[in-house]
N, C-alpha and C positions, 0 to 999 in steps of 0.2 A: 448652774441655774440657782437664779437666788428668786423671791417671793412665792415659792409654790406653798406656802401655808396661806398666804395672803389670798390668793387665787390669781395672781399678774405675775405669772411668771416671766425673768428676764435673763439674756447670755451674760454670764461674767466674765465680760470683754478682758479684765484684767488675766484672767486663768486664761483666756484663748490666747492673750498677748504672749503670756509667757510660754506655751505650750508652743507656737508658732516658731518661738525664738528657739525653740530646741528643738526644729526639725532640722530634719536630714544628718541630726547625729546619732549614733548608739553608742553601747559602752561591751567591752570584755572585760571577763574578768578570768585572769590568768592564775595559774599558782608559780608563773616563773618569777624567780626573786630580781626585784631590781637593779642588782648592780651584776646580773649577768646577763640581763634584755630592756634596753630602754623601751618606754611606751610607743614611740613612734616604730620601733622596730616591731613589736607586738601588734601592733595598727596592722604593717606592714606583711606580715606573716601571714595575719588572721585576710587579708583581703587577697593575698596568692595562694592559701588553702582549695579554691575551686580547683585550681590545676591536678594537684593529687588526688581529691576526689573522683574528677573527670577518670583521671590516668587508669584509680581503683577499679571505677565503674566499668572503662574498659576492658580493662583487666578479667573482672568478674564475669564480664560480657560473654568475651569471647573460648574463657577454661568454662564456662558452664558449670562455677565452682560455688554456687550461693543459694541458701545462705547456708552461711558454716559457721557452727558454737564449738567455742572452744571455753574450758574451764581451768586452764592452768599460763601461765606466764612462758612457758618453755614453747609450749603449742601453738600461742599466738603469737609470738616470736620465728616460730619454726613457718608459719603461716603468712607470716608480711614476707621473710626471705622469700618464699615462694612466690610470692606475688611481683613482687622486686624484680627478680631472677626472671621472672617468666617477661616483664612487662619488658625488660633487656633485652631479650633476646626477641620478642617481637618486635622492639624500636630499628634497631639492629638491621632483623630482614627485611624494614620495612625501606629501612633506606639505603641498606645495598639495591633494592626492586627500582627503589626511585632513582640512586645513579646508574643502574645500569639499564634503565628505560622500557621494563618489562612490562607488556601490557595484557592483558584481560583475551585469552582464548576462548571465543564464544559464539556458537550459531550463531545467535542473533547479531553479535556485532559483525560476522559473515554476511549475513544477508540484510545489514544494513536498519535493522531495528533499533538498533540503540548505538551513539557510538562509542568509537574507541578510547577506553580509560585504561590508568595504569593499573594493575595486578597487586591485588589486596593482600598480607599473608592472611585475613580470616578466608579468601576468599581459593586460596592457595591449599588452605587446612580444609576447609569441607572436601575439596576432593582427594585431599592424603589419608581423609577420615574414612575414603571409600577401599584403600590399598587391605586385600586380607593376606593373610597366611594359609595353605589349603593343603589339609592332608593328603598326602598321596600311599598308597600301599604297593609296591612292586615285589611280586614274591614273599620274601621275607625283610624288606626293607620298609622302613615307615619313613615316608621324606618329607618336610613340611617346605611348600613353593610358597612365596608371595607372588601377587598379580603385579602386574606391569603399571609403573608410574608414569603417567602419561601427562600432559596437555600443563593446564595448571599447574600443577605438581610438581612437574618435572622441570617446569622451568624455576620453579623456589627453590629446590635442589642446586641448581644451574647456577641460580643468582647468590646463592650463597656458599658457591665453591665445595657442596659438599657431593662426596660421591653415593649414591645410590646404595642400598643396601642389599645383600647379595639375593643371587636369586633362590638359590637353594640355602634355607635358612638352619635347618634341622635334619640330619638323619641317624636313623637310629635302624639297627641290623640284627635281623634275629627277632622282630617285633613280632 
């Protein structure tokens, strides 16, 4: 704006035109040397950053692992490694569920309340989280027995071709 002191404000058309010329552009500051990565590659990497951020959001959402604070490089590297491995495992399980066309088992689907859909790893893991190890005492023996693995959790085990853990998990005699 100009002319404020005189009481006659006016738009600065030149400044508006200059700003309009820059509309749609943005700047990126990086510590990557020019000889290691071109400006075009830096921008491309930046534009694809959302994929990594989205993946970490999914990982942290399903792992319920937030917030996490680390103060050493080794712990940060360890945390990132765990996140990548978790994401890889979940992606592989999702791939196998899709390839084998495993669908969600649900009373709501059976009753026609919701439509049939693919089983997701998150839904199967929710049921798997309900499996328990129960202590049973018989005379002088203490036995840990797992509850049944059924429904969507069982379908996940079958899809990834992993046998169920044994029914009897631990046996301590003379307890």
